[in-house]
C-alpha positions in Angstrom: -22.8 103.7 -73.4 -26.6 103.8 -72.6 -29.1 102.6 -75.3 -30.4 106.0 -76.0 -26.8 107.4 -76.3 -25.8 104.5 -78.6 -28.8 105.0 -80.8 -28.2 108.7 -81.1 -24.6 108.2 -81.9 -25.5 105.7 -84.6 -28.0 108.0 -86.1 -25.3 110.6 -86.4 -23.5 108.3 -88.8 -26.4 108.4 -91.3 -27.9 111.9 -90.6 -26.0 113.8 -93.2 -27.4 111.5 -95.9 -31.0 111.1 -94.5 -31.8 114.1 -92.4 -33.3 111.7 -89.9 -32.4 113.8 -86.9 -34.7 116.5 -88.0 -37.6 114.1 -88.2 -37.1 112.2 -85.0 -36.2 115.3 -83.1 -33.8 113.4 -80.7 -31.5 115.5 -78.7 -28.0 114.3 -79.5 -24.7 114.9 -77.9 -21.6 114.7 -80.3 -20.0 111.3 -79.7 -16.2 111.0 -79.4 -16.3 108.0 -81.7 -19.0 106.2 -83.7 -20.3 103.0 -82.1 -19.4 99.8 -83.9 -22.1 98.0 -85.9 -22.0 95.2 -83.3 -23.0 97.6 -80.6 -25.9 99.0 -82.5 -27.1 95.5 -83.4 -27.0 94.5 -79.8 -29.1 97.4 -78.7 -31.5 96.8 -81.6 -31.9 93.2 -80.6 -32.6 94.3 -77.1 -35.6 96.2 -78.5 -34.4 99.8 -78.6 -36.5 101.4 -81.4 -34.0 104.1 -82.2 -31.1 101.6 -82.6 -33.4 99.5 -84.8 -33.9 102.6 -87.1 -30.2 103.3 -87.0 -29.5 99.7 -88.0 -32.1 99.8 -90.8 -30.3 103.0 -92.2 -26.9 101.2 -92.1 -28.4 98.3 -94.0 -30.0 100.7 -96.5 -26.6 102.4 -97.1 -25.1 99.0 -97.9 -28.1 98.4 -100.2 -29.1 95.4 -98.1 -32.8 96.3 -98.5 -34.4 93.1 -97.2 -32.5 93.6 -93.9 -33.2 97.3 -93.9 -37.0 96.6 -94.3 -37.0 94.1 -91.4 -35.5 96.6 -89.0 -37.5 99.5 -90.3 -40.6 97.4 -89.5 -39.4 96.8 -85.9 -38.6 100.5 -85.4 -42.0 101.5 -86.9 -43.8 99.1 -84.6 -41.8 100.8 -81.8 -43.5 104.1 -82.7 -40.6 106.0 -84.5 -42.2 108.3 -87.0 -39.3 108.4 -89.4 -39.2 104.6 -89.5 -43.0 104.5 -90.2 -42.6 106.9 -93.1 -39.6 105.0 -94.6 -41.4 101.7 -94.1 -44.4 103.1 -96.0 -42.2 104.2 -98.7 -40.5 100.8 -99.1 -43.9 99.2 -99.2 -45.0 101.6 -101.9 -42.0 101.0 -104.2 -41.3 97.4 -103.2 -37.9 98.0 -101.7 -36.9 95.0 -99.6 -40.4 93.6 -99.6 -43.3 93.2 -102.1 -45.4 96.2 -102.9 -48.4 96.6 -100.5 -50.2 100.0 -100.9 -52.7 99.2 -98.2 -50.1 98.6 -95.6 -48.0 101.6 -97.0 -50.9 103.9 -96.4 -51.3 102.5 -92.9 -47.8 103.4 -92.0 -48.0 106.8 -93.7 -50.9 107.6 -91.6 -49.1 106.4 -88.4 -46.2 108.8 -89.1 -48.6 111.5 -90.3 -50.4 111.6 -86.9 -46.9 112.3 -85.3 -46.6 115.4 -87.5 -44.1 113.9 -90.0 -44.6 116.2 -93.0 -43.5 113.9 -95.7 -45.7 111.2 -94.5 -48.6 113.6 -94.4 -48.0 114.5 -98.0 -47.7 110.9 -99.2 -50.9 109.9 -97.3 -52.6 112.8 -99.0 -51.4 111.6 -102.4 -52.8 108.1 -101.5 -56.1 109.6 -100.5 -56.3 111.6 -103.7 -55.8 108.6 -106.0 -57.3 105.9 -103.9 -54.1 104.0 -103.4 -54.4 101.6 -100.6 -57.2 103.6 -99.1 -60.6 104.7 -100.3 -60.3 108.0 -102.2 -61.3 111.0 -100.1 -60.4 114.4 -101.5 -61.5 116.3 -98.4 -59.2 114.3 -96.2 -56.4 114.6 -98.7 -56.9 118.4 -98.7 -56.6 118.3 -94.8 -53.3 116.4 -94.8 -51.9 118.6 -97.6 -52.7 121.6 -95.4 -51.1 120.2 -92.3 -47.9 119.3 -94.3 -47.8 122.6 -96.0 -47.8 124.4 -92.7 -45.0 122.2 -91.5 -43.0 123.3 -94.4 -43.2 120.5 -97.0 -42.8 122.3 -100.4 -44.5 119.4 -102.3 -47.5 119.8 -100.1 -47.5 123.6 -100.6 -47.6 123.1 -104.3 -50.3 120.5 -103.9 -52.3 122.8 -101.8 -52.2 125.3 -104.6 -53.6 122.8 -106.9 -56.4 122.1 -104.5 -57.4 125.7 -104.3 -57.0 126.3 -108.1 -59.1 123.2 -109.0 -61.5 123.2 -106.0 -60.2 119.7 -105.1 -61.4 118.8 -101.7 -62.2 122.5 -100.9 -63.8 125.6 -102.3 -61.8 127.0 -105.3 -59.9 130.1 -104.4 -57.6 131.5 -107.1 -55.9 134.0 -104.7 -55.1 131.2 -102.2 -53.8 129.1 -105.1 -51.5 131.9 -106.0 -50.3 132.2 -102.4 -49.3 128.5 -102.1 -47.7 128.4 -105.5 -45.7 131.4 -104.7 -44.6 130.2 -101.4 -43.4 126.9 -102.8 -41.9 128.5 -105.9 -40.0 130.9 -103.6 -38.4 127.9 -101.9 -37.2 126.4 -105.1 -40.0 124.0 -106.1 -39.9 124.0 -110.0 -43.5 122.5 -110.4 -44.9 125.3 -108.3 -43.1 127.9 -110.3 -44.5 126.4 -113.5 -48.0 126.3 -112.2 -47.8 129.9 -111.0 -46.7 131.0 -114.4 -49.8 129.3 -115.9 -52.1 130.7 -113.3 -51.1 134.3 -113.3 -52.5 135.3 -116.8 -55.9 133.9 -115.7 -56.1 136.1 -112.6 -57.7 139.4 -112.4 -55.7 142.3 -111.0 -57.7 142.2 -107.8 -57.0 138.4 -107.4 -53.3 138.9 -108.0 -53.1 141.7 -105.5 -55.1 139.6 -103.0 -52.8 136.6 -103.5 -49.7 138.7 -103.0 -51.1 140.1 -99.8 -51.7 136.6 -98.6 -48.1 135.6 -99.5 -46.7 138.6 -97.6 -48.9 137.9 -94.5 -47.9 134.2 -94.6 -44.2 134.9 -94.8 -44.5 137.3 -91.9 -46.1 134.8 -89.6 -45.0 131.4 -90.7 -42.1 129.4 -89.1 -38.8 129.4 -90.9 -39.2 125.7 -91.8 -42.2 126.7 -94.0 -40.4 129.4 -95.9 -36.7 128.7 -96.2 -35.1 127.4 -99.5 -35.2 123.7 -100.0 -31.9 122.1 -98.8 -32.2 118.6 -100.2 -29.2 117.0 -101.7 -29.3 116.0 -105.4 -27.6 112.6 -104.7 -30.4 111.5 -102.4 -33.9 111.3 -104.0 -36.6 112.6 -101.8 -39.0 109.8 -100.9 -42.3 111.1 -102.2 -45.3 109.2 -103.5 -45.5 111.5 -106.5 -42.0 110.2 -107.7 -43.6 106.8 -108.7 -47.3 107.2 -108.6 -47.7 109.9 -111.3 
């Protein structure tokens, strides 16, 4: 079995729990049998970054977080966006290694530049709060915008806050309505709560304008930005907001 095939097969073992295939966008053929751990380890030691990520996820499932962190770092250094994001998360919460927000922000940025939406959101939170980086509300707004358009509902809600509060951009109540509604439609409870608080403060014109923007967005946006959230309750979503707020 070639290294790429081996790595892809190994990722299939953990994909149902992590959603990693959607992030790495690796074309995968269904294997006839999962590769043994020894084969994945061999490929990882040979330097195959996808196998290194697969090995890290296997260790993570076994709650061997120090080993998981070590292989995540190797895969991240090999340029795998999902590994970079997960490494940033582990450095934020101190999972398998001491907390290091400066390095966490560096890895979030590395993954964010590869269009990893969750990393873009976490980087934006770091920029808003000055966690591991110098606070920059305008750059935070820019990353929230990118992640929102890629379909991250946390970022869609956060973008609504930016427009409501004028945080990193010009305040625009109708645009805030739009993003709260988009995220709420997808099942984000915080967005639904903020929308309920915002609506009584809007004029009739602002509400109608906001609803028009929602309709226009839904007509043009990709399905990934509008479909209901499909996260599994047994697997917490790795967001900076979970432990930084």
